[in-house]
C-alpha positions in Angstrom: -11.7 2.4 12.2 -8.6 2.5 10.0 -6.4 -0.6 9.7 -3.0 0.5 8.3 -1.0 -2.3 9.9 1.4 -4.5 8.1 3.7 -7.4 9.1 5.3 -7.5 5.7 5.2 -11.2 4.6 4.2 -12.4 8.1 0.9 -14.0 7.2 -0.3 -14.0 10.8 0.1 -10.2 11.1 -0.8 -9.0 7.6 -3.6 -11.5 6.6 -4.9 -13.0 9.9 -4.5 -9.7 11.7 -6.8 -8.0 9.1 -9.4 -10.6 9.7 -9.3 -9.9 13.4 -9.6 -6.2 12.8 -12.6 -6.7 10.4 -14.3 -9.0 12.9 -13.8 -6.4 15.6 -15.3 -3.7 13.3 -18.3 -5.8 12.7 -18.7 -6.6 16.4 -18.5 -2.9 17.3 -20.6 -1.7 14.4 -17.7 0.4 13.1 -17.0 1.4 9.5 -13.6 0.0 8.4 -11.0 1.5 6.0 -8.4 -1.1 5.3 -5.1 0.2 3.8 -3.6 -2.3 1.3 -0.8 -2.1 -1.3 -0.2 -2.3 -5.0 1.9 -5.4 -4.1 -1.3 -7.3 -4.6 -0.5 -7.1 -8.3 2.2 -8.9 -10.3 3.3 -5.8 -12.3 2.5 -7.5 -15.6 0.5 -4.3 -16.5 1.7 -0.7 -16.1 -1.7 0.5 -15.0 -4.3 -1.2 -12.9 -7.7 0.1 -12.0 -10.1 -0.9 -9.2 -11.7 -3.6 -11.3 -8.4 -5.6 -11.7 -8.2 -8.8 -9.7 -5.1 -9.3 -7.5 -2.4 -11.6 -8.9 0.4 -11.2 -6.4 3.9 -12.6 -6.8 5.3 -12.1 -3.3 4.3 -13.5 0.1 3.6 -9.9 1.2 1.4 -9.3 -1.8 -0.5 -12.6 -1.2 -1.0 -11.7 2.4 -2.4 -8.3 1.5 -4.6 -9.8 -1.2 -6.0 -12.3 1.4 -6.6 -9.4 3.8 -8.5 -7.5 1.2 -10.7 -10.4 0.4 -11.5 -11.0 4.1 -12.3 -7.3 4.7 -14.5 -7.1 1.7 -16.4 -10.3 2.7 -16.8 -9.5 6.4 -17.4 -5.7 6.1 -19.2 -5.1 2.8 -19.8 -1.4 3.6 -16.1 -0.9 4.3 -13.4 0.4 2.0 -10.1 -0.9 0.8 -7.5 1.6 -0.1 -4.6 0.4 -2.3 -1.5 2.6 -2.2 2.0 2.4 -3.6 5.4 3.6 -2.6 4.9 6.3 0.0 7.3 9.2 -0.1 7.7 12.5 1.6 7.2 13.6 5.1 10.4 13.7 7.2 12.4 11.6 4.7 12.6 8.8 7.2 10.4 6.1 5.5 12.0 2.7 5.1 12.3 3.2 1.3 13.8 6.7 1.5 16.4 5.6 4.2 17.4 2.8 1.9 17.8 5.0 -1.1 19.8 7.6 0.8 22.1 5.0 2.3 22.8 3.4 -1.1 23.4 6.9 -2.6 25.8 7.8 0.2 27.6 4.4 0.1 26.8 3.6 3.7 24.9 0.5 2.6 25.6 -2.2 0.1 22.8 -3.3 -2.2 21.1 -2.7 -5.5 18.0 -0.8 -6.5 15.3 -2.6 -8.4 15.2 -2.1 -12.1 12.1 -4.1 -12.7 9.8 -2.8 -9.9 7.4 -0.2 -11.3 5.7 1.9 -8.6 3.5 5.0 -8.6 5.0 7.0 -5.7 2.5 8.9 -3.6 3.3 11.7 -1.2 2.4 10.9 2.4 0.4 14.2 2.7 -1.7 13.4 -0.4 -2.3 9.9 0.8 -3.3 11.0 4.3 -5.8 13.5 2.8 -7.3 10.9 0.5 -7.6 8.3 3.4 -9.2 10.9 5.6 -11.7 11.8 2.9 -12.7 8.1 2.4 -12.8 7.5 6.2 -15.3 10.3 6.7 -17.5 9.2 3.8 -19.9 6.4 3.2 -17.9 5.2 0.2 -17.4 1.5 0.0 -15.3 -0.8 -2.2 -11.8 -0.6 -3.5 -9.9 2.7 -4.1 -6.5 3.2 -5.7 -4.5 5.9 -3.9 -1.2 6.2 -5.7 0.7 8.9 -7.6 0.0 9.7 -11.2 3.4 8.6 -12.6 4.5 5.0 -13.0 8.3 4.9 -12.3 10.9 2.3 -11.7 12.7 2.6 -8.4 16.0 3.3 -10.2 14.3 6.2 -12.2 13.0 7.6 -8.9 16.6 7.8 -7.7 17.9 9.4 -10.9 15.1 12.0 -11.0 15.2 12.6 -7.2 11.5 12.2 -6.9 11.8 9.7 -4.1 14.3 11.8 -2.2 12.2 14.8 -1.3 
């Protein structure tokens, strides 16, 4: 079973929902792969590894961190996959639509200059999730791109626009 749901900062969906999915996985005897986010971290460091403890700053990050904790307690043989800014595919992700709208002047707003993300292409992420889902691997896995970039650098380099 793969839980890739998110209700953004809605605690009932993002945190409580993950608890319900974990309980259902246990009840059905299913393996669980829970997809989380690098938003569980404050960003005080440029690089985080799987041993780093969450220290979220946002309600969304706090909800994802709580979800991770619940999943790991309820389904010890399960896996938690933390990812970052997902790019690629058909160019219609929420993030890509926002960047395109800002670049074309059809939306007002500003890009972040202090948000460091490690963009990952959707196809690479899907392949890694599939590999973990089909394995017996348990624990926390970081599935992000190799480069730490600010969102404004992503726009300037065009890496988030592919």
